[in-house]
C-alpha positions as CSV (number, residue, x, y, z in Angstrom):
1,M,-0.6,-0.2,0.1
2,S,1.5,3.5,-0.4
3,I,0.2,7.1,-1.5
4,P,-0.8,7.5,-4.9
5,T,0.9,10.7,-7.1
6,L,-2.5,12.5,-8.2
7,T,-1.9,15.1,-10.8
8,P,-4.2,18.6,-10.7
9,S,-5.6,20.5,-13.6
10,L,-6.3,23.9,-13.6
11,L,-9.6,24.1,-14.9
12,H,-9.8,27.8,-13.9
13,A,-7.0,30.2,-12.9
14,A,-8.0,32.9,-10.2
15,P,-5.7,33.0,-7.1
16,E,-7.6,35.7,-6.3
17,L,-10.6,33.6,-5.4
18,P,-11.4,30.7,-3.0
19,T,-10.0,27.5,-4.3
20,L,-12.4,24.5,-5.1
21,I,-11.0,21.4,-5.2
22,L,-13.3,19.1,-7.3
23,G,-12.5,15.6,-7.2
24,P,-13.3,12.4,-10.0
25,S,-15.7,9.6,-10.2
26,L,-14.0,6.5,-10.5
27,G,-13.8,6.3,-14.4
28,T,-14.0,9.3,-15.2
29,G,-11.4,12.2,-16.2
30,S,-11.4,15.5,-14.1
31,L,-12.2,17.8,-17.6
32,A,-15.1,15.5,-18.7
33,L,-16.6,15.6,-15.7
34,W,-16.4,19.0,-13.9
35,G,-15.8,20.7,-17.3
36,P,-19.5,21.4,-18.0
37,A,-19.7,22.9,-14.7
38,V,-16.8,25.3,-14.9
39,P,-18.8,28.2,-16.4
40,Y,-21.2,28.6,-13.3
41,L,-18.5,27.8,-11.0
42,K,-15.5,29.9,-12.2
43,D,-17.2,33.4,-10.9
44,N,-16.9,32.4,-6.9
45,F,-13.6,30.1,-7.2
46,Q,-10.3,29.2,-8.6
47,L,-11.0,25.6,-9.7
48,V,-8.6,23.0,-9.4
49,A,-9.5,19.4,-10.5
50,W,-7.6,15.8,-9.6
51,D,-7.7,12.6,-11.2
52,L,-7.3,9.1,-10.2
53,P,-4.1,7.5,-10.5
54,G,-4.4,5.9,-13.9
55,H,-7.5,8.4,-14.9
56,G,-7.3,11.8,-16.9
57,E,-3.9,13.2,-16.5
58,S,-2.4,11.5,-13.6
59,V,0.2,8.0,-14.0
60,P,-1.2,4.6,-13.2
61,S,-0.6,3.6,-9.8
62,T,2.0,0.4,-9.0
63,E,0.7,-0.6,-5.8
64,E,-2.7,-0.7,-4.1
65,F,-3.9,2.1,-2.0
66,S,-6.5,2.7,0.5
67,M,-8.8,5.6,0.8
68,A,-7.0,7.0,3.4
69,E,-4.0,6.6,1.4
70,L,-6.0,8.6,-1.6
71,A,-7.0,11.3,0.4
72,A,-3.5,11.9,1.7
73,G,-2.4,12.3,-1.9
74,V,-5.3,14.9,-2.2
75,I,-3.4,16.6,0.5
76,N,0.1,16.4,-0.7
77,M,-0.7,17.7,-3.8
78,I,-2.5,21.0,-2.1
79,Q,0.6,21.3,-0.1
80,A,2.3,21.3,-3.5
81,L,0.1,23.6,-5.4
82,E,0.8,25.6,-2.3
83,T,4.4,25.9,-2.4
84,D,4.3,26.7,-6.1
85,Q,2.1,29.3,-5.3
86,V,-1.0,28.3,-7.1
87,I,-3.2,28.0,-4.1
88,A,-2.6,31.0,-1.7
89,A,-2.0,29.2,1.5
90,A,-3.7,32.0,3.9
91,A,-7.1,32.0,1.0
92,P,-10.3,30.0,1.9
93,L,-9.9,26.2,0.2
94,F,-13.4,23.7,-0.5
95,Y,-13.8,20.5,-1.9
96,A,-16.3,19.1,-4.1
97,G,-16.1,15.1,-5.3
98,V,-18.2,12.9,-7.3
99,S,-18.7,9.0,-6.4
100,I,-15.1,8.0,-5.2
101,G,-14.5,11.8,-5.0
102,G,-17.2,12.3,-2.8
103,A,-16.4,9.1,-0.8
104,I,-12.7,11.2,-0.4
105,A,-14.8,14.1,0.7
106,L,-15.5,12.2,4.0
107,Q,-12.4,10.8,4.4
108,L,-10.8,14.3,4.5
109,A,-13.0,15.8,6.4
110,N,-12.3,12.3,8.7
111,D,-8.3,12.2,8.6
112,F,-7.4,15.8,8.1
113,P,-10.6,18.3,9.9
114,G,-10.0,21.7,9.1
115,A,-8.3,21.5,6.4
116,F,-11.1,22.8,4.0
117,A,-13.6,25.8,5.4
118,G,-16.4,23.1,3.5
119,L,-16.7,19.8,1.7
120,S,-19.6,18.5,-0.8
121,V,-20.0,14.7,-1.2
122,I,-21.6,14.4,-4.4
123,C,-23.8,11.3,-5.8
124,S,-21.8,9.3,-3.0
125,A,-22.0,7.7,0.6
126,A,-20.5,6.9,3.6
127,K,-20.1,2.8,2.3
128,I,-20.6,2.6,-1.5
129,G,-21.6,-1.2,-3.0
130,T,-20.3,-4.5,-0.7
131,P,-16.5,-5.5,-0.6
132,E,-17.4,-8.4,-2.4
133,G,-18.5,-6.2,-5.4
134,W,-15.5,-4.0,-5.4
135,K,-13.1,-6.8,-5.5
136,D,-15.1,-8.9,-8.1
137,R,-14.9,-5.6,-10.3
138,A,-11.4,-5.3,-9.3
139,E,-10.7,-9.0,-10.3
140,L,-13.0,-8.4,-13.8
141,V,-11.0,-4.9,-15.1
142,A,-7.7,-6.5,-14.5
143,K,-8.1,-9.2,-16.6
144,A,-10.4,-7.9,-19.3
145,G,-9.7,-4.3,-19.1
146,T,-12.4,-1.5,-18.8
147,P,-14.4,-1.5,-21.7
148,V,-15.9,-5.0,-20.2
149,V,-17.4,-2.4,-17.8
150,V,-18.7,0.2,-20.0
151,A,-22.3,-0.5,-20.8
152,G,-23.1,-0.9,-17.3
153,S,-21.4,2.1,-16.6
154,A,-23.1,3.9,-19.0
155,E,-26.5,2.4,-17.4
156,R,-26.0,3.9,-14.0
157,W,-23.9,6.8,-14.8
158,F,-26.8,9.2,-16.4
159,A,-30.3,9.6,-15.9
160,P,-33.1,8.4,-18.7
161,G,-32.8,10.0,-21.9
162,F,-29.6,12.1,-20.9
163,I,-26.9,9.8,-23.4
164,E,-29.4,11.1,-26.5
165,A,-29.8,14.5,-25.7
166,N,-26.4,14.9,-24.9
167,P,-24.4,12.9,-27.3
168,V,-20.7,14.7,-26.5
169,I,-20.4,14.9,-22.7
170,S,-21.7,11.1,-22.4
171,T,-19.6,9.9,-25.0
172,D,-16.4,12.2,-23.5
173,L,-16.9,10.2,-20.3
174,L,-17.5,6.9,-21.8
175,H,-13.9,7.0,-23.6
176,N,-12.1,8.3,-20.3
177,L,-13.4,5.1,-19.1
178,Q,-11.8,2.8,-22.0
179,D,-9.0,4.5,-21.9
180,A,-8.5,4.6,-17.8
181,D,-5.3,2.1,-16.7
182,R,-7.3,-1.4,-16.2
183,F,-4.6,-1.7,-13.0
184,A,-5.0,1.7,-11.5
185,Y,-9.0,0.9,-11.9
186,A,-8.9,-2.0,-9.8
187,H,-6.8,-0.4,-7.3
188,A,-9.5,2.1,-6.9
189,C,-11.8,-0.4,-6.9
190,G,-9.7,-2.1,-3.8
191,A,-9.7,1.0,-2.1
192,L,-13.7,1.0,-2.3
193,A,-13.8,-2.4,-0.9
194,G,-12.3,-1.5,2.6
195,F,-14.2,1.8,2.8
196,D,-16.7,2.4,5.5
197,L,-17.1,5.4,7.0
198,R,-20.6,5.7,8.8
199,E,-19.5,4.9,12.2
200,S,-17.3,7.7,11.8
201,L,-19.2,10.4,10.5
202,A,-20.7,11.8,13.7
203,T,-17.0,12.7,14.9
204,M,-17.0,15.1,11.4
205,S,-17.2,18.7,12.7
206,D,-16.6,20.4,8.9
207,P,-19.5,22.3,7.2
208,I,-20.7,18.9,4.2
209,L,-23.5,19.1,1.7
210,A,-24.2,15.9,0.7
211,I,-25.6,16.1,-3.0
212,A,-27.8,13.1,-4.8
213,G,-29.2,12.8,-8.0
214,A,-32.8,11.8,-8.1
215,H,-32.0,9.0,-10.8
216,D,-28.9,7.8,-8.7
217,S,-29.4,3.8,-8.3
218,V,-26.0,3.3,-6.6
219,C,-26.1,6.3,-4.3
220,P,-29.5,7.1,-4.0
221,P,-30.9,10.1,-2.1
222,A,-31.2,8.4,1.2
223,D,-27.4,7.8,1.2
224,A,-27.1,12.0,1.1
225,Q,-29.8,12.1,4.0
226,F,-27.9,10.0,6.1
227,I,-24.6,11.7,6.0
228,A,-26.6,14.9,6.4
229,Q,-28.2,13.5,9.3
230,H,-25.2,11.7,11.7
231,T,-22.5,14.1,10.3
232,Q,-22.6,17.6,13.0
233,N,-22.9,20.3,10.6
234,G,-24.6,18.5,7.5
235,Q,-26.8,19.7,4.8
236,A,-28.6,17.5,1.8
237,A,-30.0,18.3,-1.4
238,T,-30.9,16.6,-4.3
239,V,-30.8,17.2,-8.2
240,D,-33.8,16.0,-9.8
241,T,-32.2,16.0,-13.5
242,A,-29.1,13.8,-12.3
243,A,-28.5,10.4,-11.7
244,H,-25.0,9.2,-10.7
245,L,-22.5,12.4,-12.3
246,A,-24.6,15.3,-11.4
247,P,-21.7,18.1,-12.3
248,A,-21.7,16.8,-16.1
249,E,-25.5,16.0,-16.0
250,D,-27.0,19.3,-14.7
251,P,-24.0,21.7,-13.9
252,A,-26.3,24.7,-13.1
253,A,-28.3,23.1,-10.8
254,T,-24.9,21.4,-9.0
255,A,-23.1,24.5,-9.3
256,A,-26.1,26.5,-7.6
257,L,-26.0,24.2,-4.3
258,L,-22.2,24.2,-4.5
259,N,-22.0,28.4,-4.4
260,D,-25.1,28.8,-2.5
261,F,-23.3,26.6,0.4
262,F,-20.1,27.8,-0.1
263,A,-20.7,31.3,0.2
264,S,-23.1,30.3,3.2
265,I,-19.9,29.3,4.9
266,T,-17.9,32.5,4.1
267,T,-20.7,34.6,4.9
268,E,-20.7,32.8,8.7
269,K,-17.5,33.7,9.0
270,T,-17.2,36.9,8.0
271,A,-20.3,38.3,10.1
């Protein structure tokens, strides 16, 4: 097990604004997932996204890693950006992630309390699936490659009618999955197999917004409600038009929720 090296992408440079770190869903690259939401977020944040090992801009992992190690990789990435003065160390820092990236929001709140002024868990849960299911998928993809899971992912990722109405966005995301490194994808599945923070939610004091997609069969709205009810400073919201990739499916609605939530935190601190 080791802390993976993560490559950031500066989706919108605005060092005078608070920085919002954007996390990925398994199988997607940060640009395809978050790109549609950038126009709705850029007036309020500098936007920095990270990619999973073997996805997008990040190099493949050579060893297995845990969710705690992946969260530590996010912190290492941020510290490097602060050293390079891409992120101002004294500026407010926020986080929003989707699916495994949303689970990392909870891992960050658990392992690095206070590192972020606020976090959002999008289309995710404190426990996703079953250990057996993730181990089976890891073995399948390691042997057969990521194309073997494209059809199933297309069914789970998008709300009814989205692919037909948005062929470019959906195709880009599915191509991300096809292009992902099979072994790094399997390592991420292994990390999810060992992820369960349900009993740790009560200790999390950071402001947390859990956003669900109304059509999400992987992490339904009940999972977002569970996070909101069991964290000390949690809220929940639903994007009615989305399934599992809310920032790409309905970027305007998702960004509006993030903008309002993080603005409320900033307002509270300056009041």
